[in-house]
N, C-alpha and C positions, 0 to 999 in steps of 0.2 A: 467772672467766677460764679459757678452754679450754686444754688441753694443746697445746704445740707438738710435743713428742715423747712418744710412748707406747711403751714396750717391754713386750710381753706374753709372758710365759712362754718366753723365749728359751732354747734349749739347743743344744749341739753336742757331738759326740764325735769323737775322733781315734784310729783303730785300736783301738776298743773302750774307750778311756779317756774318761770323761765329763768334759769340760773346763769346761762351763757347763751348769747344770741348772735350768730353770724360773725364770729370773730376770726380774722385772718391776718397772717403776717408771714415773713420768711426770715431765715437766719443763714448767713454764709459762714464758711470757715474763718475762724479768728475773730468773729463778731461777738459782742456782748449785747444781747437784746434784753432790756428790763421790762417787765410787766408790772405796772404800779396801779394803785387805786385804793379807795377806802376799804375798810373791813366790810366783807359781804359783797364785794364787787365781782367776785367770780374767779379770782386769780388762781387759787388752789384747785378749784373745780376744773379750770382750764388745764392746769398741769396734770391733773388726774386723767383727763381725756387723752392728752398727748402721750402720757406714759403707760396707757393701757389699763389703768385701774377702773375707769369708767368707759363704757361704750357710748360714743357720741350719738345723739339723736339725729344730727345733721352734720354734713361736711366731711372733710377728709384730713388725714394726717399723712404727709408724704415725707419719707425719710430716705435721703440719698437717692431720690428718683423713684422709690417704690411706695405704693400705697400700703400703709401699715395700720390703718384705722382699726381700732379695737383689738389689736394684737396683744397677746399676753405680755406682761412686763419682762418675764425671763427671755422670751423670744426677741423682744425689742432690745434687750441688753446684748444679746448675741449679735444683733445687727448694728450695734454701736450707739445706743441711746441709754444713758445712765442718769440717775437722779438722786438727790438727797431730799429729806423731809423737814417740815417745820420742827417736829419733835425728834430728838436724837434717837437713832436706831443703833445704839452702841451696846456691845456686850460688856457691861460694866465690870464683871468679875474676871474677864480675860485680859491678857496683856495687850498693850498697844500693838505689838507686832502681830499677835494672833488675830486681832480685829482686822488689821490690814490684810493678812493672809486670807481671811474669810472672803474678801472681795474677789479672789481668784477662783473660788470653787465653781462658780457658774460656767466659766469657760474652760475648765479642766476637762480633758478626755482621758478615759482609761476604764478598766474593768474593776468590778468589786473584788474579784479574786486577786488581781494584782495588788490592790490596796491591802487586802486581808493578809496576804502572805509576804508583803513587803518586797515584791519583785523589783528588779532594777528599774523598770519603767516608772513604777510608783515612787520609788526613792528619788528619781530624777525630777519628777513633777513637784514633789515636796521641796526639794532643793531650789528649783526654779522659782516656785511661789515665794519662798522665804527671801531669796535674793531680790525678786521684784518688789516685795513688800518693803524691804529695807530701803530700796532706792526711792520708793514713793514717800516713805517717812522722812527721808533726807530732803526730798523735794518740798515737803510742807513743814520742815523744821522740827520734826519729832523723832529723829533717829536716835537721839540720846536718851529718849524715854521709851525705847522699844520694849524693854523688859518690865516696865512699870505697869501696874494694874490700871486699866483705863479709868476706872471709877475714881481714882485719885487725882485725875487731871483737872485743870481749870476748864470752865465752860468753853472758852475760846479755843483751847487746845482740842477739846472734844469735837468741836465744829470742824477744825482742820483735819482731825482723824477721819471724820465721816466723809469729807471730800476726798481724802486719800483713798479710802476704800472704794468710793465711786470711780476713781481714776484707775483702779485695778482692772476694770473691765475694758480699759483702753478705748474710751468712748470717742465717737466722732461728734456727738451732741451731748452736752451735760446740762441737766436741769437742776438749778439750785433754788430751793424753797426757803427763803429767809435765812441765808447762811450766817448773817451777822446778828440775828435776833438774840438778845440777852447778853451781848458782848459789850465790853467797855470800849472806849475810844481807841486805845492801843491795839486791842484784839481785832477791832473792826478794820483798822488800817492794815494789819498783818493779813487779814483775810482778803481784803480787796486787792492787795498786791499779789497774793497768790492766785486769785481769779484772773487778774490781768496777765500773769505769767502763763497760766493754762491756755488762755485765749491766744497768746502769741505763738503757742506751739501748734495752732491751727484748729483747735477744738472750737466748735460753735457753742456758745453758752447762752442759755435762757435763764433769766434771773427774776425771782420775785423777792423784793426787799422793801422795807419801810424806811430805812435810813436814807433820806433824800440826798444828803451830802455824798454818801457812798455811790448812790445811783448816778448822780450827776457827774461824779468824778470818773467812773470807769465805763459807763455805757456808750456803745456806739449808736444805739437806737433805743427809743422808748415807745412802748404801747401803753395807753392809759385806758383802764376799764372803769365803768361806773354802772352799777345795777346790771352787770352782765353784758353791757354794750361797750364797744370800742368808741371812745369819744375823741381820741386824738392819737397821733402817731408822728414821730419825727426824731430829729437829733435832740440832745438835752436842752440846748438853748431855745430851740423852737417850742418844745413842749412846755418848758418852764414858764413861758410868756403867753401861753394860750389862755385867753380869758375863760373859756369853758372849763379847762383843767383847773385853773386857780379857783374858780367858783365851786367846783365839785369836790376838790380834794386838797390841792397843794397850798393854797393861801400864798403868802409871800416867801415861804421857806425855800421852795425850789429855785425861785428867781435869785434869791440871795446866795444859794449854793452855787448856782451857775455863774454868778458874777464874782464869786470868791477866788 
């Protein structure tokens, strides 16, 4: 099975400080690859290079066989790469349904005149977006809250809504930046079940997460960063027992999670 995403020796510096240095890995359809490491290890910087927010100083990003290094996020989204962020990017005063519909705007085609005069093509696009958004909300368990103002939802449900909106782009590769941050144990379990279900549909998932029990439970593969360098890579059991990883970051928590 060919790689959907391949990261080749990515590196970047800020003001002489090497934030990420020669990091590489690949993700296949249906895999969940987690990137872990202490705060300041370079995880989000790595995500920002892959998703087109930062231009790498070195290396390449290859998406579905094409070199997309430094490509704008909107163009990457059209090619099948979508992401969420550490901080929620939700329209709090809009309904849950309208937030989900917003995810379809990037891939919609049509003219301004058609939208302005509500021509049949425009009405059909609106109807299709609404139907698609409702299907996504059902997929993440939020369909009954469709007409609820998003700002009234719990934090865990807002996280699920953000993932639903990212899925509106029908991604081949989905980058999730701390999707369980701030969630309680029940919400975290709901989110990791949802991530696993998305992966089973064939989407390649790249995950940054600090909840080690969640990481060990759902990851196919793990990459460990420390001070911008990749210090380990492998399946959860292998990584959790790596002496260098334990020393740099995990302590005994990961080994306990892997054995649980």
